[in-house]
C-alpha positions in Angstrom: -19.6 -29.2 -30.7 -16.6 -26.9 -31.2 -17.8 -24.5 -28.6 -18.1 -27.4 -26.1 -14.5 -28.4 -26.8 -13.1 -24.9 -26.4 -15.2 -24.1 -23.3 -16.9 -27.0 -21.6 -20.0 -26.3 -19.5 -18.3 -26.0 -16.1 -15.7 -23.6 -17.5 -18.3 -21.5 -19.3 -20.4 -21.2 -16.1 -17.4 -20.3 -14.0 -16.2 -17.7 -16.5 -19.6 -16.0 -16.6 -19.7 -16.1 -12.7 -16.3 -14.4 -12.5 -17.2 -11.7 -15.0 -20.5 -11.0 -13.2 -18.7 -11.0 -9.8 -16.2 -8.4 -11.0 -18.9 -6.3 -12.5 -20.8 -6.4 -9.2 -17.6 -5.6 -7.3 -17.3 -2.3 -9.1 -20.6 -1.2 -7.5 -18.6 -0.8 -4.3 -16.4 2.3 -4.3 -14.1 2.6 -1.3 -11.3 5.1 -0.7 -7.9 4.0 -1.9 -4.7 5.0 -0.2 -1.1 4.4 -1.5 1.5 5.1 1.2 4.9 5.9 -0.2 6.5 3.4 2.2 4.0 0.6 1.5 4.3 -2.4 -0.8 1.8 -1.0 -3.3 4.0 2.0 -4.0 6.6 -0.2 -5.7 4.0 -0.8 -8.5 2.4 2.6 -8.4 5.2 5.2 -8.1 7.1 5.9 -11.3 9.9 8.5 -11.5 10.6 8.4 -7.7 13.6 7.3 -5.7 13.2 4.2 -3.4 11.4 4.7 -0.2 13.1 6.3 2.8 11.0 5.3 5.7 7.5 6.7 5.2 8.2 8.9 2.1 9.7 8.9 -1.4 11.6 11.7 -3.1 10.5 12.6 -6.6 13.1 13.0 -9.4 11.5 16.3 -10.6 9.0 14.5 -12.9 7.1 11.4 -11.9 3.7 9.9 -11.8 1.5 7.8 -9.4 -1.0 5.3 -10.9 -4.3 4.3 -9.4 -5.1 1.1 -11.2 -8.7 0.6 -12.5 -10.7 2.6 -9.9 -13.6 2.5 -12.3 -14.8 5.0 -15.0 -17.0 8.0 -14.3 -16.0 8.3 -10.6 -16.1 11.8 -9.2 -13.5 12.0 -6.4 -10.9 14.0 -4.6 -7.2 13.1 -5.1 -5.2 14.1 -2.1 -1.4 14.1 -2.0 0.7 14.6 1.2 3.7 16.5 -0.1 6.6 18.3 1.7 8.7 20.9 -0.1 11.7 20.4 2.1 14.7 22.5 1.2 17.9 23.4 3.1 17.8 26.5 5.3 17.8 29.7 3.2 16.0 28.1 0.2 12.4 28.7 -0.7 10.0 25.7 -1.1 9.7 24.4 -4.7 6.9 25.0 -7.1 4.9 21.8 -7.7 2.5 21.1 -10.5 0.0 18.2 -10.0 -2.1 17.0 -13.0 -4.7 14.3 -13.1 -7.7 13.6 -15.4 -7.4 17.0 -17.1 -7.2 18.9 -13.8 -4.1 21.0 -12.9 -3.1 22.3 -9.5 0.0 24.4 -8.7 1.3 24.8 -5.1 4.4 25.5 -3.0 4.1 23.0 -0.2 5.8 24.0 3.1 9.0 22.4 4.4 6.9 20.5 7.0 4.4 19.4 4.3 0.8 19.9 3.4 -2.1 18.1 1.7 -2.7 19.2 -1.9 -6.2 18.3 -3.3 -7.0 17.7 -7.0 -10.7 17.2 -8.0 -10.9 14.5 -10.6 -13.4 12.5 -12.6 -12.1 9.1 -13.8 -12.5 8.0 -17.4 -11.8 5.1 -19.7 -14.1 2.4 -21.2 -11.6 -0.4 -21.5 -9.3 0.5 -18.5 -9.8 3.3 -16.0 -6.3 3.9 -14.7 -5.9 7.3 -13.0 -2.5 8.9 -13.3 -1.3 11.7 -11.0 1.6 13.6 -12.6 4.0 15.3 -10.2 6.4 17.9 -11.5 8.6 20.1 -9.4 11.8 22.1 -9.2 14.8 20.1 -8.0 17.9 20.6 -5.8 21.1 18.6 -5.0 21.7 18.1 -1.3 25.5 18.1 -1.6 28.6 16.2 -2.7 27.7 13.1 -0.6 24.2 13.0 -2.2 24.3 14.3 -5.8 20.8 13.2 -6.6 18.4 15.8 -8.1 15.6 15.8 -5.5 12.2 17.2 -6.1 9.6 16.9 -3.4 8.8 14.4 -0.7 5.6 12.4 -1.1 4.3 10.6 2.0 0.9 9.3 0.8 -1.7 9.7 -1.9 -5.4 9.0 -1.6 -8.4 8.7 -3.9 -11.6 9.6 -2.1 -14.7 9.0 -4.1 -17.7 11.2 -3.6 -21.2 9.7 -2.9 -22.2 6.5 -1.2 -19.9 3.4 -1.0 -22.5 1.2 -2.7 -24.1 2.7 -5.8 -24.8 1.5 -9.4 -21.7 2.2 -11.5 -20.3 1.1 -14.8 -17.2 -1.2 -14.6 -14.4 -1.0 -17.2 -14.5 -3.8 -19.8 -11.0 -5.2 -19.3 -11.4 -6.3 -15.6 -14.4 -8.7 -16.0 -13.2 -10.0 -19.3 -9.7 -10.8 -17.9 -11.4 -12.5 -14.9 -13.6 -14.6 -17.2 -10.7 -15.6 -19.4 -8.7 -16.6 -16.4 -11.4 -18.8 -15.0 -12.1 -20.3 -18.5 -8.4 -21.3 -19.0 -8.0 -22.5 -15.4 -11.2 -24.7 -15.5 -10.4 -26.0 -19.0 -6.9 -27.0 -17.8 -8.3 -28.9 -14.9 -10.7 -30.8 -17.2 -7.8 -31.8 -19.5 -5.9 -33.0 -16.4 -8.8 -35.4 -15.5 -10.0 -33.5 -12.5 -13.5 -34.4 -11.4 -16.2 -31.9 -12.1 -17.3 -31.4 -8.4 -13.7 -30.6 -7.6 -13.5 -28.2 -10.6 -16.6 -26.5 -9.3 -15.2 -26.1 -5.8 -11.8 -24.7 -7.0 -13.4 -22.5 -9.6 -16.0 -21.0 -7.2 -13.3 -20.4 -4.7 -11.1 -18.5 -7.3 -14.0 -16.5 -8.6 -15.1 -15.5 -5.1 -11.5 -14.4 -4.2 -11.3 -12.3 -7.4 -14.7 -10.7 -6.7 -13.8 -9.9 -3.1 -10.5 -8.5 -4.2 -12.0 -6.1 -6.7 -14.6 -5.0 -4.1 -12.4 -4.4 -1.1 -8.7 -4.5 -2.3 -9.1 -3.2 -5.8 -5.5 -1.8 -6.4 -4.0 -5.2 -5.4 -6.6 -7.2 -7.5 -6.1 -5.0 -10.5 -2.3 -5.2 -10.4 -2.4 -9.0 -9.9 -4.9 -9.7 -12.7 -2.3 -9.8 -15.4 0.1 -12.2 -13.6 -2.9 -14.4 -12.7 -4.0 -14.6 -16.3 -0.5 -15.4 -17.4 -0.3 -18.2 -14.9 -3.7 -19.6 -16.3 -2.4 -19.4 -19.9 0.8 -21.3 -18.9 -1.3 -23.9 -17.0 -3.7 -24.4 -19.9 -0.9 -24.7 -22.5 1.0 -27.2 -20.4 -2.2 -29.2 -19.8 -2.8 -29.3 -23.6 0.7 -30.6 -24.4 1.2 -33.0 -21.5 -1.9 -33.4 -19.3 -0.5 -36.5 -17.6 2.7 -34.8 -16.5 0.9 -31.7 -15.2 -1.6 -34.0 -13.3 1.4 -35.8 -11.7 3.0 -32.5 -10.7 -0.3 -31.3 -9.2 -0.8 -34.5 -7.3 2.7 -34.3 -5.8 2.1 -30.7 -4.8 -1.2 -31.6 -3.2 0.4 -34.5 -1.3 3.2 -32.3 -0.1 0.7 -29.7 1.2 -1.4 -32.3 3.0 1.8 -33.7 4.6 2.8 -30.2 5.7 -0.6 -29.7 7.3 -0.4 -33.0 9.1 3.0 -32.1 10.4 1.8 -28.7 11.6 -1.1 -30.2 13.4 1.1 -32.8 15.2 3.6 -30.1 16.2 0.9 -28.1 18.0 0.9 -30.5 21.0 1.1 -29.9 24.8 4.8 -29.0 24.6 4.2 -26.3 22.0 1.3 -24.9 23.9 3.4 -24.8 27.1 6.1 -22.8 25.2 3.5 -20.4 23.8 2.1 -19.9 27.3 5.5 -19.3 28.8 6.4 -16.8 26.1 3.1 -15.0 26.6 3.8 -14.6 30.3 7.3 -13.4 29.7 6.0 -10.7 27.2 3.4 -9.6 29.8 6.0 -9.2 32.5 8.3 -7.3 30.2 5.5 -5.0 29.2 4.8 -4.2 32.9 8.3 -2.9 33.4 8.8 0.9 33.4 12.3 1.6 31.9 13.6 5.0 31.0 13.8 5.3 27.2 16.0 7.9 25.6 15.3 8.5 21.9 18.0 10.7 20.5 16.4 12.0 17.3 19.7 13.3 16.0 21.7 10.1 16.4 20.3 8.0 13.6 19.3 5.3 16.0 15.7 6.6 16.0 15.1 5.3 12.4 13.1 2.3 13.6 10.7 4.4 15.7 10.5 7.8 14.0 8.8 8.8 10.7 8.5 11.9 8.6 11.5 13.7 9.9 13.7 15.9 7.8 17.4 15.5 7.0 20.1 15.6 9.7 21.1 19.1 10.6 23.3 20.7 13.3 23.5 24.1 15.1 25.1 25.2 18.3 26.9 21.8 18.7 23.6 19.8 18.6 22.6 17.4 15.9 18.9 17.3 15.2 16.2 16.6 12.6 13.4 18.9 11.7 9.9 17.7 12.4 7.9 17.6 9.1 4.1 17.6 8.8 2.9 14.3 10.4 6.2 13.6 12.2 5.8 10.9 14.9 7.7 8.6 17.2 6.1 5.2 17.6 6.0 4.2 21.2 3.1 1.7 21.0 5.2 -1.4 21.8 6.6 -0.2 25.1 3.7 -1.4 27.3 0.5 0.1 28.7 0.0 2.1 31.8 1.0 5.6 32.9 4.0 7.1 31.1 5.7 10.5 31.2 7.1 11.8 27.9 9.6 14.6 27.9 10.4 16.3 24.5 13.4 18.6 23.9 12.9 20.9 21.0 13.7 24.3 19.6 12.1 26.6 17.0 13.9 28.9 14.6 12.7 32.6 14.8 10.8 34.4 17.4 9.4 32.5 20.4 5.7 31.8 20.4 3.4 29.1 21.9 2.4 26.0 20.0 1.2 22.4 20.5 4.5 20.5 20.7 3.3 16.9 21.0 0.2 14.8 21.2 0.1 11.3 22.8 -2.7 9.2 24.3 -5.3 11.9 23.8 -3.2 14.5 25.7 -1.4 17.6 24.3 1.8 19.3 25.4 1.9 23.1 24.8 5.1 25.1 25.0 6.6 28.4 24.0 9.6 27.6 21.9 12.4 29.8 20.6 15.9 29.2 19.3 17.1 27.9 22.7 16.5 24.2 23.4 13.5 23.7 25.8 12.3 20.5 27.5 
């Protein structure tokens, strides 16, 4: 009787389904990438400065956390790191540590990929931490920050097949089960019908399962806030079920009204505007303007990524192309384009691949003189 009050039958069944779904989701092991300029980096990078385009500077000692990839996973941990330093300074010494493995490197100014072989662990949680330690420098009076290395992206690449029997950590399925248990119990106290509870519970359990299978970092990071929301809802439903039910009904009515308004707005006038806008965009894309991207002006920030700090020599202001440097020209229309690149190379002149675009390569012999 007491068990039935604490966990009514629909809540128990949904909780078991959520736990089983998360356990099955861990049988899928997909590669995980955390770009330094992406949203996930804000919750994963610790001891780093805020993002600057596609990279983040370390503070000399920092760590990057892969949340709950699963225990016992043999994988390669790859980090795209650039040891940029002002001219005349050697690249810094970098030490990467993860899951008991330790790698030392001196990444080039342009950047390189450092690989750390790892085996994840943990029976309750399986977080994998990558420690990044490096020598620092201070750019100058205008930027007194101690800067370590530039990290562009980190990747966890599991070995073996994507689908394979694996042991999940205990925390993830238990948190999912408790979330569904509290959520369903709160709906019961609010007087929600059992068929509706089943529909909402199955939808939430399915979303959690798919999240752990195909977007595990996001699902793992959001599991705590989701459980906290379920606890608050259950506590409120226990104290004042009528008030919570009224608030839920008002919210549902507002959502239905918004959907009705959205459907009515999509009439013939709206479709005509959409068609006119589409035609205008097509005509604009068919134009062939001359675009000048001055990489040393600062106006290229919206298009360029992975470029070094501003520098000057011989009266010209420029930025050094780091490893993976690119200028995004994808939104300027299709068709035949000609791309001219003006560049120089410090040191002796020698041939190299200067640029790649649309499957084509441009080779040139560069020296200290500017060449187009």
